[in-house]
Backbone bond lengths (Angstrom), bond angles and torsions (degrees), N, CA, C in turn:
res aa  C-N    CA-C-N  psi(-1)  N-CA   C-N-CA  omega(-1)  CA-C   N-CA-C  phi
1 M - - - 1.364 - - 1.499 112.93 -
2 D 1.251 120.67 138.33 1.431 123.79 178.68 1.541 109.82 -140.42
3 E 1.307 120.00 -165.59 1.475 120.51 -177.61 1.530 111.72 -71.95
4 R 1.348 118.05 -19.64 1.472 122.23 174.04 1.440 115.46 -81.07
5 T 1.334 116.35 -44.73 1.458 120.61 -170.52 1.428 111.86 -88.86
6 G 1.388 120.35 -29.39 1.456 122.05 178.73 1.450 118.21 -54.83
7 P 1.330 120.38 -50.16 1.462 118.09 -178.05 1.529 111.88 -70.47
8 V 1.306 119.34 -33.47 1.498 119.72 180.00 1.450 108.49 -70.56
9 F 1.410 118.39 -38.00 1.466 122.39 175.81 1.567 109.01 -54.43
10 G 1.379 113.01 -50.42 1.406 119.60 -178.84 1.472 116.62 -60.30
11 V 1.366 115.43 -34.27 1.488 120.15 176.88 1.579 109.67 -71.29
12 I 1.289 115.24 -44.18 1.513 117.20 175.28 1.535 112.65 -55.72
13 V 1.340 115.08 -50.44 1.440 120.68 -179.25 1.565 111.22 -62.41
14 L 1.316 117.63 -40.65 1.434 122.75 177.58 1.533 112.85 -61.02
15 I 1.324 115.48 -43.53 1.453 122.19 176.93 1.500 112.68 -61.34
16 A 1.468 114.93 -41.95 1.411 118.99 178.49 1.472 112.53 -67.01
17 V 1.335 119.94 -36.78 1.423 125.73 -179.29 1.564 109.54 -64.96
18 V 1.302 114.19 -45.58 1.465 122.23 -178.29 1.630 108.10 -66.23
19 L 1.282 114.35 -40.25 1.476 113.29 177.61 1.522 113.65 -72.72
20 C 1.274 116.32 -33.03 1.542 120.14 174.09 1.543 107.29 -60.56
21 A 1.323 117.77 -51.11 1.477 118.70 -176.86 1.493 111.62 -67.73
22 A 1.300 118.67 -42.55 1.487 119.87 -176.11 1.543 106.92 -63.66
23 G 1.310 117.99 -51.05 1.452 120.76 -179.55 1.548 115.02 -60.88
24 A 1.265 115.48 -38.28 1.526 121.21 176.64 1.513 108.36 -61.12
25 I 1.329 116.75 -50.20 1.487 122.60 -178.44 1.534 107.46 -59.66
26 W 1.293 116.33 -50.01 1.501 119.27 179.35 1.522 114.84 -58.73
27 L 1.316 113.59 -40.83 1.494 117.47 -178.68 1.508 109.86 -68.69
28 R 1.317 114.59 -42.19 1.476 120.31 -178.29 1.592 107.53 -61.98
29 R 1.260 117.33 -50.15 1.490 123.35 173.82 1.437 114.41 -54.59
30 A 1.304 118.19 -36.22 1.469 121.27 -177.38 1.526 110.10 -85.43
31 G 1.345 120.34 3.10 1.448 121.91 178.94 1.515 112.53 77.27
32 R 1.366 115.93 25.23 1.462 117.85 -175.41 1.598 106.35 -119.69
33 T 1.267 116.72 35.05 1.465 121.26 176.99 1.510 118.53 -41.91
34 P 1.368 119.56 -40.60 1.395 120.34 178.54 1.539 116.94 -62.55
35 L 1.262 113.31 -13.95 1.530 118.18 178.77 1.550 112.31 -88.85
36 V 1.305 117.64 -9.33 1.457 119.80 -176.19 1.541 108.96 -53.67
37 P 1.327 120.07 -53.15 1.518 121.73 -174.14 1.615 110.13 -57.91
38 A 1.267 112.61 -34.92 1.488 113.96 178.78 1.463 111.85 -70.71
39 W 1.396 117.14 -36.64 1.456 123.07 178.60 1.622 106.71 -64.13
40 I 1.343 113.76 -44.44 1.514 113.01 -178.15 1.510 110.11 -65.89
41 A 1.308 117.54 -40.43 1.469 117.53 178.11 1.515 112.58 -65.71
42 L 1.284 118.22 -36.77 1.450 117.89 173.88 1.534 113.76 -61.04
43 I 1.283 118.74 -45.39 1.499 121.15 -178.52 1.590 105.06 -69.63
44 V 1.248 123.12 -36.92 1.375 123.63 -178.23 1.579 108.36 -66.72
45 G 1.268 117.73 -42.17 1.488 122.30 176.78 1.515 108.47 -63.50
46 L 1.321 119.96 -51.00 1.463 121.92 -177.71 1.485 112.27 -65.85
47 H 1.300 122.91 -27.49 1.476 123.79 -178.35 1.543 111.73 -72.00
48 F 1.421 114.00 -22.10 1.408 119.30 176.22 1.488 113.22 -67.12
49 F 1.329 116.74 -30.35 1.516 116.68 -170.92 1.516 111.10 -64.36
50 P 1.334 123.09 -45.83 1.434 121.15 177.27 1.539 111.87 -70.39
51 L 1.295 118.06 -25.16 1.497 121.25 177.50 1.476 112.67 -68.73
52 A 1.365 122.03 -33.09 1.390 126.44 -178.13 1.512 113.42 -51.37
53 P 1.387 116.92 -58.57 1.441 116.96 175.31 1.519 119.47 -67.96
54 L 1.354 113.45 -35.05 1.390 121.25 173.08 1.537 114.79 -53.90
55 L 1.265 112.94 -51.97 1.480 118.65 177.59 1.456 114.93 -79.52
56 R 1.295 116.50 -3.88 1.499 121.26 -179.06 1.604 110.29 61.49
57 Y 1.337 114.82 42.03 1.457 123.86 -177.82 1.524 109.84 -133.42
58 P 1.386 117.84 76.25 1.435 121.77 -175.25 1.502 117.46 -52.45
59 A 1.351 114.67 -29.28 1.475 114.70 -176.67 1.422 110.78 -70.51
60 L 1.360 122.54 -12.90 1.488 124.52 175.05 1.556 106.54 -62.05
61 A 1.319 121.37 -27.35 1.414 118.05 -179.23 1.489 109.34 -72.94
62 I 1.208 121.97 -22.82 1.529 121.54 176.31 1.439 106.60 -69.34
63 W 1.359 121.85 -44.67 1.371 122.19 -175.61 1.509 109.02 -76.41
64 A 1.339 121.30 -24.76 1.441 122.61 170.27 1.578 110.87 -61.06
65 A 1.286 111.79 -47.74 1.425 118.03 -174.69 1.614 108.07 -66.57
66 L 1.306 116.97 -39.12 1.455 119.68 179.92 1.466 113.25 -63.95
67 V 1.346 118.36 -46.64 1.478 127.41 177.56 1.487 109.48 -60.45
68 T 1.361 113.74 -48.00 1.528 114.99 176.42 1.430 115.29 -57.38
69 L 1.376 114.64 -48.51 1.425 123.03 -179.06 1.686 110.19 -57.42
70 V 1.247 110.66 -45.09 1.514 117.67 177.72 1.551 110.46 -57.89
71 A 1.300 114.14 -43.68 1.485 119.97 -176.16 1.617 107.49 -66.73
72 L 1.259 117.68 -38.94 1.477 120.59 -176.99 1.501 107.97 -78.06
73 V 1.264 123.29 -51.73 1.403 128.50 -171.95 1.520 111.61 -76.80
74 G 1.306 118.51 -33.72 1.431 125.33 -179.73 1.522 114.95 -54.03
75 V 1.336 112.85 -40.72 1.505 116.42 179.02 1.534 108.84 -64.72
76 A 1.282 115.51 -45.32 1.466 118.38 -179.37 1.601 111.42 -59.32
77 V 1.293 112.87 -46.83 1.450 118.62 178.52 1.519 113.92 -61.05
78 A 1.308 116.21 -40.40 1.429 121.98 178.73 1.553 108.81 -65.55
79 R 1.321 117.97 -43.00 1.430 118.41 175.73 1.491 111.50 -62.82
80 R 1.297 119.79 -44.43 1.461 123.55 -175.97 1.527 109.52 -56.12
81 F 1.373 117.88 -44.64 1.423 125.69 -171.86 1.505 112.80 -99.07
82 D 1.339 117.56 10.48 1.463 121.93 -178.12 1.495 116.46 54.46
83 L 1.384 114.57 42.08 1.418 121.66 -179.28 1.569 111.45 -107.33
84 A 1.284 119.50 166.12 1.371 124.33 174.52 1.564 106.87 -71.88
85 P 1.430 118.77 129.63 1.451 116.72 176.10 1.581 113.41 -51.89
86 S 1.338 114.69 -38.04 1.407 119.23 -174.86 1.490 113.47 -62.58
87 A 1.329 116.38 -32.53 1.479 123.43 176.18 1.485 109.83 -62.64
88 V 1.380 114.10 -52.46 1.468 117.74 -172.72 1.547 108.75 -72.52
89 V 1.278 118.40 -49.73 1.428 122.07 179.74 1.472 113.87 -62.29
90 G 1.327 115.54 -43.78 1.469 121.69 -178.03 1.551 109.98 -60.73
91 A 1.429 113.59 -48.06 1.408 114.78 -177.51 1.555 112.89 -67.36
92 G 1.368 117.33 -43.01 1.441 121.16 178.72 1.565 111.78 -62.95
93 A 1.314 115.70 -51.12 1.480 117.36 178.55 1.479 112.77 -59.96
94 G 1.277 114.28 -40.62 1.535 118.22 179.21 1.502 113.14 -60.00
95 M 1.339 114.72 -45.88 1.504 119.57 179.11 1.557 107.95 -63.65
96 A 1.260 115.63 -43.61 1.516 120.05 -179.31 1.525 110.16 -60.85
97 L 1.332 118.86 -46.98 1.428 125.79 178.68 1.530 109.74 -65.41
98 L 1.223 120.96 -40.69 1.455 120.99 179.09 1.444 112.16 -66.29
99 A 1.340 113.25 -41.97 1.520 118.31 177.57 1.550 110.76 -59.83
100 G 1.335 113.08 -45.97 1.552 119.28 178.36 1.550 110.34 -64.16
101 A 1.247 117.99 -38.75 1.444 118.91 174.76 1.484 115.09 -64.71
102 A 1.346 117.77 -39.10 1.462 123.15 -178.52 1.612 108.82 -70.84
103 T 1.363 116.03 -37.47 1.458 118.76 174.01 1.577 113.83 -67.23
104 A 1.341 113.90 -35.50 1.445 116.24 -179.01 1.541 109.07 -71.79
105 L 1.263 118.13 -35.28 1.452 124.70 175.44 1.542 111.49 -60.67
106 V 1.411 112.88 -47.48 1.441 117.14 178.77 1.432 111.67 -65.39
107 H 1.319 116.18 -38.64 1.531 122.31 -179.95 1.619 108.17 -63.80
108 A 1.299 114.49 -42.88 1.477 119.26 179.79 1.473 113.81 -65.33
109 L 1.252 115.03 -32.96 1.550 120.54 -175.97 1.502 110.13 -86.74
110 T 1.243 120.64 -13.12 1.508 120.83 179.46 1.427 116.43 -109.34
């Protein structure tokens, strides 16, 4: 982070937080509370896309795509197997984020 990237990073994260909150409130009011974790995962995945070039870490786009895909496909998988969307999306997004964190650590140490 520096004087250039810091404020942009902050704006991206702020937008993501606002979208997460607004979507969660809307889903809850619409009686679709079980979809809130998938919504949060979707926004988390999407917010990584602009961060990849900003942070000069292109691999972040891979993890962005994986988390976004998990958020979208996880709901369908949960419905198909009569599972809670939070279980499927949470497990999938968690594994993708853990793998991303591990590769970032290896990248930072090498």
